[in-house]
C-alpha positions in Angstrom: 107.3 102.4 82.5 110.6 100.7 83.4 110.9 101.3 87.1 110.6 97.6 87.9 112.5 94.5 86.9 110.7 93.7 83.7 109.9 90.2 85.1 106.5 90.2 83.2 108.1 91.3 79.9 106.2 89.7 77.0 103.2 88.7 79.1 99.6 89.6 78.2 97.1 90.3 81.0 93.5 91.1 81.6 92.6 93.1 84.7 88.9 93.4 85.5 87.5 96.4 87.3 90.5 98.4 86.3 89.3 101.9 85.7 90.3 103.1 89.1 91.4 102.1 92.6 93.1 98.7 93.2 92.4 97.5 89.6 94.1 100.5 88.0 97.0 100.2 90.4 97.4 96.5 89.4 97.3 97.3 85.7 99.9 100.1 86.2 102.2 97.7 88.1 101.9 95.0 85.4 102.6 97.4 82.7 105.6 98.8 84.6 106.9 95.2 84.9 106.7 94.7 81.1 103.2 93.3 80.4 100.6 94.5 78.0 97.2 94.8 79.6 93.5 94.6 78.6 91.5 96.6 81.2 87.7 96.2 81.7 85.1 98.1 83.7 81.5 99.3 83.1 82.2 102.9 82.0 83.9 103.6 78.7 85.0 107.1 79.6 86.8 106.0 82.8 88.4 103.2 81.0 89.7 105.6 78.3 91.3 107.7 81.0 92.8 104.5 82.5 94.4 103.6 79.1 95.9 107.1 78.9 97.3 106.7 82.5 98.8 103.3 81.5 100.8 104.9 78.6 98.3 104.7 75.7 97.3 101.9 73.3 100.8 100.6 73.0 100.5 99.3 76.5 96.8 98.9 77.2 93.4 98.2 75.6 90.1 99.2 77.1 87.1 96.8 76.7 84.1 98.2 78.5 81.4 95.9 79.8 79.9 94.2 82.9 82.0 91.4 84.4 78.9 89.3 84.9 78.0 89.5 81.2 79.2 86.4 79.3 79.3 88.2 76.0 81.5 90.9 77.4 83.9 88.3 78.9 84.2 86.5 75.5 84.7 89.8 73.6 87.4 91.0 76.1 89.4 87.8 75.7 89.0 87.9 72.0 89.9 91.6 71.6 92.9 91.4 73.9 94.2 88.3 72.1 93.8 90.0 68.7 95.6 93.2 69.9 98.4 91.8 72.1 98.4 88.1 71.8 97.1 85.2 73.9 96.3 86.0 77.5 98.9 84.7 80.0 97.6 86.4 83.1 94.1 87.1 84.4 93.4 89.3 87.4 89.9 89.1 88.7 89.5 92.4 90.6 85.9 93.3 89.9 83.8 93.2 93.1 80.6 94.8 94.4 79.1 95.4 97.8 75.9 97.4 97.2 74.4 96.8 100.7 75.4 97.4 104.3 73.6 96.0 107.4 72.7 92.8 109.1 72.1 89.6 107.2 68.5 89.2 108.3 67.6 92.4 106.4 69.4 91.4 103.2 67.4 91.5 100.1 67.8 88.1 98.3 68.1 89.9 95.0 71.1 91.8 96.3 72.7 88.6 97.6 72.3 87.0 94.2 73.9 90.0 92.5 76.8 90.0 94.9 77.5 86.3 94.2 77.0 86.8 90.4 79.6 89.5 90.2 82.1 88.5 92.9 82.0 84.7 92.4 80.2 83.4 89.4 81.7 86.0 87.0 85.2 85.1 88.3 84.6 81.5 87.4 83.3 82.7 84.0 86.5 84.7 83.3 88.6 81.7 84.1 86.6 79.5 81.9 86.9 82.0 79.1 90.7 82.3 79.2 91.1 78.6 79.5 88.8 78.0 76.5 91.1 80.4 74.6 94.1 78.2 75.3 95.6 79.1 78.7 95.4 75.5 79.9 97.5 74.4 76.9 100.0 77.4 76.9 100.2 77.8 80.7 99.4 80.9 82.7 98.4 82.5 85.9 95.2 83.7 87.6 95.1 86.1 90.6 91.8 86.8 92.3 91.3 89.8 94.5 89.6 88.7 97.6 89.3 90.4 101.1 90.0 89.6 104.7 86.2 89.9 105.1 86.3 86.4 103.6 88.5 85.1 106.4 86.4 86.1 109.5 83.0 87.5 110.1 82.7 91.2 109.2 79.6 92.8 110.6 77.8 95.2 108.2 79.4 93.7 105.1 78.8 90.1 106.0 77.4 88.8 102.7 80.3 90.5 100.8 82.5 88.4 103.2 80.5 85.3 102.3 81.2 85.9 98.6 84.9 86.4 99.3 85.1 83.2 101.4 83.6 81.4 98.5 86.1 83.0 96.2 89.0 81.8 98.4 87.6 78.3 98.1 87.1 78.6 94.4 90.7 79.8 94.1 92.0 76.6 95.8 89.7 74.4 93.8 90.7 75.9 90.5 94.4 75.5 91.5 93.9 71.8 91.9 92.0 71.4 88.7 94.2 73.6 86.5 97.6 72.7 87.7 100.3 72.3 86.6 99.7 74.4 83.6 97.9 77.3 85.3 98.6 78.7 88.8 95.7 80.2 90.7 96.1 82.4 93.8 94.2 85.1 95.6 95.2 88.3 97.5 93.1 89.3 100.5 93.5 93.0 101.4 92.4 94.8 104.5 90.9 98.2 104.2 92.5 100.0 101.3 92.0 103.7 100.7 89.7 103.7 97.6 86.3 105.0 96.8 84.9 101.5 97.0 86.0 101.2 100.7 85.5 104.8 101.7 82.5 104.0 103.9 84.7 101.9 106.1 87.1 104.7 107.1 85.8 108.1 105.9 85.9 110.6 108.8 87.7 108.2 111.1 90.8 107.1 109.3 93.1 107.5 112.3 90.8 105.5 114.5 90.6 102.7 112.0 94.3 102.7 111.2 95.1 102.5 114.9 94.0 98.8 114.8 96.6 98.0 112.2 100.0 96.9 113.5 101.7 98.7 110.6 99.9 101.9 111.6 98.1 102.8 108.4 95.5 101.7 106.0 96.4 100.1 102.7 97.0 101.9 99.4 96.3 100.4 96.0 100.0 99.9 95.1 100.3 97.7 98.3 97.9 95.2 96.7 99.3 95.7 93.2 102.8 94.6 94.4 101.4 91.4 95.9 99.5 90.6 92.7 102.6 91.3 90.5 104.6 88.9 92.7 102.0 86.1 92.4 101.8 86.8 88.6 105.6 86.4 88.2 107.9 83.5 88.0 109.1 84.4 91.5 105.9 82.7 92.6 106.4 79.7 90.3 105.8 77.2 93.2 102.8 78.9 94.7 99.3 78.0 93.8 95.9 77.7 95.6 96.9 80.2 98.2 95.1 83.3 99.6 97.8 85.8 100.5 96.8 88.2 103.2 97.8 91.8 102.5 96.4 93.7 105.4 99.0 95.6 107.4 98.6 92.9 110.1 95.1 93.8 111.2 93.8 90.3 111.0 96.3 89.3 113.6 94.4 91.5 116.0 91.2 89.5 115.5 89.6 92.2 113.3 88.3 91.8 109.7 89.2 95.3 108.6 
């Protein structure tokens, strides 16, 4: 638990979508740097396993529920506050992409669901932690975006639309909530997780060949960027979307 600097010692965080993949890696890094973390996701069993991986109830609290459920968001902020203290850091990692294909064939119901989870719920989490006092105490929000929000990404175009909107929401919140609360985003390229498997499964070498750094991302790559933005090392950074993509966007590709 003490492999890093302890620069987040005494901080209390909520990480959404944290039962596996990028979210779990972020929670692990925050705990390693000294934070106590509330983790959320839909499935209680997976969250219980995540708490064990994070070192047990001394370090982490599981609050199962759907990110787009206002009652869940309120309960999570309340329970984390009662267990570890007021929330200093919110990491909005939950995201969905249930469809693949051209925009002209997109079911409007699916589009609304993507926006509800990827965008509206993010705003809801920020509203909840601010209502619980973050704007008075000070704090930090980090949103997990995607390079699909920076350039057209065929096949997952509406997911990219939701992330482009998330980037703009990040900047807008930074203006509204400063100076007390810093708000930034991280935009990864393709990261080797179950969520992104369809983008590289069976052709990883081919996909990775487009990356100047020669490989796809790993969850700890994103976690390190999030931990930096959450720390005082980033005390003069707000409203930014930090690209974390092995250089692939420099080649004109969105993943």
